[in-house]
C-alpha positions in Angstrom: -39.4 48.3 -28.6 -38.1 45.3 -26.9 -35.3 43.5 -28.6 -34.9 39.7 -27.8 -31.7 39.1 -26.5 -29.8 35.4 -25.6 -28.0 36.9 -22.8 -28.6 36.0 -19.2 -26.0 37.4 -17.4 -24.9 35.9 -13.6 -27.2 37.7 -11.1 -25.7 38.7 -7.3 -28.1 36.9 -4.5 -29.7 40.2 -3.2 -31.2 40.7 -6.9 -32.0 37.3 -8.2 -35.4 36.8 -6.2 -36.8 40.3 -7.7 -35.7 39.6 -11.0 -37.1 36.2 -10.8 -40.2 37.5 -9.1 -40.5 39.6 -12.2 -39.3 36.8 -14.7 -42.3 34.6 -13.0 -45.3 37.5 -13.3 -44.2 38.2 -16.7 -44.6 34.0 -17.7 -47.5 33.5 -15.7 -49.5 36.4 -17.5 -48.2 35.3 -20.7 -49.1 31.6 -20.2 -52.2 32.2 -18.2 -53.4 34.9 -19.0 -53.0 35.5 -23.2 -50.6 38.7 -22.3 -48.3 39.7 -25.4 -44.5 39.1 -24.1 -43.3 42.4 -26.2 -46.0 44.5 -24.0 -45.3 42.8 -21.0 -41.3 43.5 -21.0 -41.8 47.3 -21.7 -41.4 48.7 -18.3 -38.3 50.3 -16.7 -37.5 47.5 -14.3 -37.2 44.9 -16.9 -33.2 44.1 -17.5 -31.3 41.9 -19.7 -31.7 39.1 -17.6 -35.2 39.1 -17.3 -35.8 39.5 -21.0 -33.6 36.9 -22.2 -35.3 34.4 -19.5 -38.8 35.5 -20.8 -38.2 35.5 -24.4 -36.2 31.8 -23.5 -39.0 30.3 -21.5 -41.5 31.1 -24.1 -39.3 30.0 -26.9 -38.4 26.8 -25.4 -41.5 25.9 -23.6 -42.7 22.4 -25.4 -39.2 21.4 -25.0 -39.2 22.4 -21.5 -42.2 20.4 -21.3 -40.7 17.2 -22.4 -38.0 17.7 -19.9 -40.1 17.9 -17.3 -42.4 15.2 -18.6 -39.6 12.5 -19.0 -37.7 13.5 -15.5 -41.1 13.5 -13.6 -43.9 11.6 -15.7 -46.1 14.9 -15.0 -48.2 16.0 -17.5 -47.3 19.9 -17.7 -50.9 20.4 -18.7 -52.4 18.9 -15.5 -50.2 21.1 -13.0 -51.4 24.0 -11.3 -50.6 27.4 -13.2 -48.5 28.5 -10.9 -46.7 25.5 -10.5 -46.0 24.4 -14.6 -44.7 28.5 -14.7 -42.0 28.2 -12.1 -41.4 24.8 -13.4 -40.6 26.1 -16.7 -38.7 28.9 -15.9 -36.6 26.7 -13.4 -35.9 24.1 -16.2 -35.0 27.0 -19.0 -32.5 28.7 -16.3 -30.9 24.6 -15.7 -30.8 23.9 -19.7 -30.8 27.0 -21.8 -28.9 29.7 -19.7 -25.3 28.9 -19.4 -24.8 31.8 -16.8 -27.3 30.7 -14.1 -25.8 27.6 -12.1 -28.0 24.6 -11.5 -28.7 25.0 -7.6 -29.0 28.7 -8.0 -32.4 27.8 -10.5 -33.4 24.9 -8.3 -33.0 27.4 -4.9 -34.3 30.4 -6.3 -37.5 28.3 -8.1 -38.0 26.6 -4.3 -38.2 30.2 -3.1 -40.8 31.1 -5.8 -42.7 28.5 -4.9 -42.9 29.1 -1.2 -44.5 32.8 -2.3 -46.9 31.5 -5.0 -47.3 27.4 -4.7 -45.8 26.6 -0.9 -47.9 22.9 -1.1 -46.1 22.3 -4.5 -42.5 23.7 -3.3 -41.3 19.8 -2.6 -42.6 18.6 -6.1 -40.6 21.8 -7.9 -37.6 20.6 -5.8 -37.4 17.1 -6.6 -38.1 17.8 -10.4 -35.7 20.5 -10.8 -33.1 18.5 -9.4 -34.1 15.5 -12.0 -33.4 17.9 -14.6 -30.2 18.8 -13.1 -29.0 15.7 -13.2 -29.4 15.1 -16.7 -25.9 14.5 -18.7 -24.9 16.6 -21.6 -26.4 14.2 -24.1 -29.5 13.6 -22.3 -29.8 17.5 -22.3 -29.4 17.5 -26.1 -32.5 17.2 -27.8 -31.7 17.4 -31.7 -31.7 14.3 -32.3 -34.9 13.7 -31.0 -37.8 12.7 -32.9 -40.6 14.5 -31.7 -40.6 18.2 -33.2 -42.0 19.4 -29.4 -38.3 18.8 -28.1 -36.0 19.2 -30.7 -37.5 22.2 -32.4 -40.0 23.2 -29.4 -43.2 23.7 -31.5 -46.3 21.7 -32.3 -46.3 18.8 -34.3 -49.0 20.5 -36.3 -46.9 23.7 -36.8 -43.9 21.5 -38.0 -45.4 19.4 -40.2 -46.5 22.9 -42.0 -42.5 23.7 -42.2 -42.2 20.5 -43.3 -45.1 20.1 -46.1 -43.7 23.8 -47.4 -39.8 22.9 -47.6 -39.6 18.7 -47.4 -38.1 16.8 -44.4 -34.5 17.3 -45.4 -34.9 21.3 -45.7 -37.5 21.6 -42.2 -35.0 20.6 -39.5 -32.4 23.2 -40.3 -35.5 25.8 -40.7 -37.0 25.0 -37.5 -33.6 24.9 -35.8 -33.0 28.5 -37.3 -36.3 29.8 -35.7 -35.2 29.4 -32.3 -33.0 32.0 -32.3 -34.0 35.6 -32.4 -33.6 37.7 -35.4 -30.6 39.8 -35.9 -31.7 43.9 -35.2 -31.6 45.1 -38.6 -32.4 49.3 -39.1 -33.2 50.8 -42.2 -31.6 53.9 -43.5 -33.5 57.0 -43.9 -32.8 58.3 -46.9 -34.9 61.5 -46.5 -32.3 62.7 -44.0 -29.1 60.6 -44.2 -27.2 57.9 -46.1 -26.1 54.7 -44.6 -22.4 55.5 -44.5 -22.8 58.4 -42.4 -25.5 56.6 -40.1 -23.3 53.8 -39.3 -20.3 56.0 -38.6 -22.8 57.9 -36.2 -24.4 54.9 -34.6 -20.8 53.3 -33.8 -20.0 56.9 -32.4 -22.9 56.3 -30.1 -21.7 52.8 -28.9 -23.5 50.5 -31.1 -21.8 47.5 -32.9 -22.6 47.8 -36.3 -22.5 45.8 -39.5 -23.9 46.1 -43.5 -26.6 43.9 -44.2 -25.8 41.3 -46.7 -28.9 41.6 -48.6 -29.6 45.0 -48.5 -27.4 48.4 -49.3 -29.6 50.5 -46.7 -29.4 48.2 -44.2 -27.8 47.7 -41.4 -27.3 45.3 -38.7 -26.9 46.1 -34.9 -25.2 43.6 -32.5 -27.1 43.3 -29.0 -25.2 42.6 -26.4 -25.3 43.0 -22.4 -23.8 46.5 -23.0 -25.8 47.8 -25.6 -27.5 51.0 -25.1 -31.3 51.2 -26.6 -31.3 51.7 -30.2 -34.6 53.8 -29.9 -32.8 55.6 -27.2 -30.2 56.9 -29.7 -29.7 60.3 -30.7 -30.1 59.0 -34.5 -33.1 57.6 -34.0 -34.8 60.7 -32.0 -33.2 62.6 -35.3 -35.4 60.4 -37.4 -32.7 58.8 -39.3 -33.7 55.4 -39.4 -36.4 52.8 -38.7 -35.9 49.5 -36.9 -37.4 47.5 -39.9 -36.6 43.7 -40.2 -35.1 43.3 -43.8 -37.5 41.2 -45.3 -40.1 44.0 -44.6 -37.7 46.7 -46.3 -37.3 44.4 -49.2 -41.3 44.3 -49.8 -41.0 48.2 -50.4 -38.0 47.8 -52.4 -39.2 45.4 -54.8 -42.9 47.5 -55.0 -40.6 50.3 -56.9 -42.4 53.5 -55.8 -42.1 55.9 -57.8 -42.6 60.0 -57.8 -45.8 60.8 -59.0 -47.3 57.4 -58.0 -50.6 56.8 -56.4 -49.9 54.2 -54.0 -52.4 52.1 -51.6 -50.9 50.4 -48.4 -53.2 48.3 -46.6 -52.4 46.6 -43.3 -50.3 49.7 -43.1 -48.8 49.9 -39.1 -46.6 50.8 -37.7 -45.6 52.5 -40.8 -42.6 50.8 -41.7 -43.2 50.2 -45.6 -45.7 53.3 -46.0 -42.8 55.5 -44.5 -40.0 53.7 -46.4 -42.2 53.7 -49.6 -42.2 57.7 -49.3 -38.7 57.7 -49.1 -38.0 55.3 -52.1 -40.3 57.9 -54.0 -38.6 61.1 -52.7 -41.7 62.2 -50.6 -43.2 62.9 -54.3 -45.7 59.9 -54.2 -49.2 59.9 -52.8 -49.9 57.4 -50.0 -53.3 56.2 -48.5 -52.3 54.2 -45.5 -54.8 51.9 -44.2 -55.4 49.9 -41.0 -58.6 48.5 -38.6 -57.2 49.8 -35.7 -56.8 53.6 -35.2 -54.5 53.7 -32.4 -52.1 51.4 -34.5 -52.7 53.8 -37.4 -51.4 56.6 -35.1 -48.1 54.8 -35.1 -47.8 55.2 -38.8 -48.4 58.9 -38.6 -46.2 59.1 -35.6 -43.2 57.6 -37.4 -44.1 59.6 -40.8 -43.5 62.8 -38.5 -40.2 61.4 -37.2 -39.0 60.4 -40.4 -39.9 63.2 -42.6 -42.0 61.2 -45.0 -44.8 63.1 -46.5 -47.9 62.8 -48.5 -49.2 60.0 -46.5 -53.1 60.2 -45.8 -54.2 57.8 -42.9 -57.2 56.1 -43.0 -59.1 53.8 -40.3 -60.7 50.6 -42.8 -61.1 46.9 -43.1 -58.9 46.1 -46.0 -61.4 43.1 -47.0 -64.4 45.8 -47.2 -62.6 49.0 -48.3 -63.9 50.5 -51.1 -63.5 53.8 -53.2 -63.6 55.4 -56.8 -59.6 55.6 -57.0 -57.6 53.4 -58.8 -53.5 52.8 -57.7 -50.4 52.8 -59.5 -49.5 50.4 -56.7 -51.5 48.5 -54.2 -49.2 46.7 -51.1 -50.9 44.0 -49.3 -48.5 43.3 -46.3 -51.3 40.8 -45.1 -52.0 39.0 -41.7 -50.3 36.0 -41.5 -49.6 33.1 -39.0 -46.0 34.6 -38.2 -44.1 31.4 -38.6 -41.5 33.4 -40.3 -40.9 35.8 -37.1 -41.2 33.3 -34.2 -37.4 34.0 -33.6 -38.7 37.4 -31.8 -42.3 36.6 -31.0 -41.9 33.6 -29.3 -45.8 33.6 -28.5 -46.7 32.8 -31.7 -45.0 29.0 -30.6 -47.9 28.8 -28.2 -51.2 30.4 -30.1 -50.7 29.5 -33.5 -52.6 26.5 -34.4 -53.6 24.6 -37.7 -57.3 26.2 -37.7 -56.2 29.4 -36.9 -53.9 29.2 -40.0 -56.6 28.0 -42.3 -58.6 31.2 -40.8 -55.9 33.6 -41.5 -55.8 32.0 -45.5 -59.3 33.2 -45.8 -58.9 37.0 -44.6 -55.7 36.7 -46.8 -57.6 35.5 -50.0 -60.6 37.9 -49.3 -58.0 41.1 -48.8 -56.2 40.2 -51.8 -59.5 39.8 -53.8 -60.8 43.2 -52.5 -57.3 44.9 -53.1 -56.9 43.9 -56.5 -60.2 45.6 -57.6 -58.2 49.4 -57.1 -55.1 48.2 -59.2 -54.9 50.7 -62.4 -54.7 49.0 -65.8 -50.9 48.3 -66.3 -50.8 48.8 -61.9 -48.7 46.8 -59.7 -50.1 44.4 -56.6 -47.3 43.5 -54.1 -48.3 40.8 -51.7 -45.9 40.1 -48.7 -46.0 38.0 -45.3 -43.7 37.4 -42.7 -44.6 33.8 -42.5 -42.5 31.0 -44.0 -45.8 28.4 -45.0 -46.3 28.0 -48.7 -49.9 27.5 -48.2 -50.2 31.3 -46.8 -47.7 32.1 -50.1 -47.1 30.6 -53.2 -50.4 28.5 -53.1 -52.4 31.9 -52.1 -50.7 33.8 -55.2 -51.4 30.9 -57.4 -54.7 30.6 -56.5 -55.5 34.4 -56.9 -53.8 34.7 -60.3 -56.1 31.5 -61.3 -59.2 33.6 -60.0 -57.9 36.5 -61.6 -57.0 36.3 -65.1 -56.4 39.8 -65.7 -53.1 39.6 -63.4 -50.3 38.2 -64.0 -46.8 37.4 -62.5 -44.3 41.0 -62.7 -40.9 39.4 -62.2 -38.1 41.4 -60.4 -34.9 39.7 -61.4 -33.6 43.3 -62.4 -34.1 44.7 -58.7 -32.8 42.0 -56.8 -29.2 42.5 -55.5 -26.4 39.2 -56.5 -26.8 37.7 -53.4 -30.6 37.0 -53.9 -31.2 37.0 -57.8 -31.0 33.2 -57.9 -33.8 33.0 -55.2 -36.7 35.1 -57.2 -39.0 32.7 -59.3 -41.5 34.4 -61.3 -42.0 37.5 -59.1 -42.0 35.4 -55.9 -39.1 35.2 -53.1 -39.0 33.6 -49.9 -36.1 34.9 -47.5 -35.5 32.3 -45.0 -33.8 32.1 -41.5 -31.0 29.4 -42.2 -30.2 31.0 -45.6 -30.6 34.3 -45.0 -29.7 35.3 -41.4 -33.4 37.6 -41.2 -36.7 36.7 -40.4 -38.9 34.8 -42.8 -40.7 36.5 -45.2 -42.7 35.9 -48.6 -43.1 38.8 -51.4 -45.0 38.6 -54.5 -45.4 41.2 -57.6 -48.0 41.3 -59.8 -49.3 43.2 -62.8 -52.5 43.8 -64.0 -53.0 43.2 -67.9 
């Protein structure tokens, strides 16, 4: 698993070009070929500098383009792909990496240009030198009125956040989404206890802190000297699952119990599936659905590693899946815009559009309508997303309840920890990165009358 980091260690001159060549190659594929950064970074020759540079450049793309435009009057979209990739990478080093000297960023970018865009090497040199001359005040875009510059967000996407939370709250949320989400792991209570896992990970050299939100969640500090969390002995032993706190909370609020029949829609890679199995002591019968067979295989691999049992995996589209069975609990972790996890998945900033969000909302609606038929009378339907868009969250739930009079909100204030009790609202809760220090996440619980 690739873990984003803000580290940008100083590189020596001999290794500089190799690392920067790799950065350029990955960034070019992400920008121009639609590659996913997390998959592109999943290779042995990726070090902390490369990882930080790729995530950082992608995260700040729109802010970087503002710097290029304001210092050169060049429209980045009109530049050759090779040129804009080198320029974006170079500007990130100058503006956002405090460990790379400006002169090194300029010189190595020109070296890249000589190999990939020789005719534009003079232009790249001139633009980056102009950026390097900017004062600290000019480099600080926090007061810029353009969301593309200040928060590296398309105006239409910043508009979604502003509409959801108001113009006063939106800047703090958008700013928080510029930072990588802290790495959280969930204790696998089928095999160990949280204090024991914490001590074991600390002995393995990890910086470990307890979560302020959940009792069986730990926050792992990541720095240049950190070992790989998925390479740890505790991971191989199946004692934890790497999983965001919001995703963990969804399973907790679902309240799976021994003897329940549970349907987990869109289940891959299995974090919630295996969590519900653990919460029910492996005594619930769980059916895990996913439309992608290879991703569904991840569910079963994780279940085997964690010792989660009584799980049946089925390849199925949740908008069409049908069965004569009815379930005590149906968990719909719906496809969404992913605005709440942009800190760890910067590709979302580049690909998400308002039109795409509207398409996703239609799919969410179809999944909810189809899956709700499979909830027993007196059973529970949980709907969750990793977005902070109220149109996909609160509005989606309200519309569902209007269409389905046989469902009603099912509050969970008695389940929430003290730090979250004030946040539950009629069977709905939203975690926000600026307030809660985790990914943005929405959870709703409803009961069939």
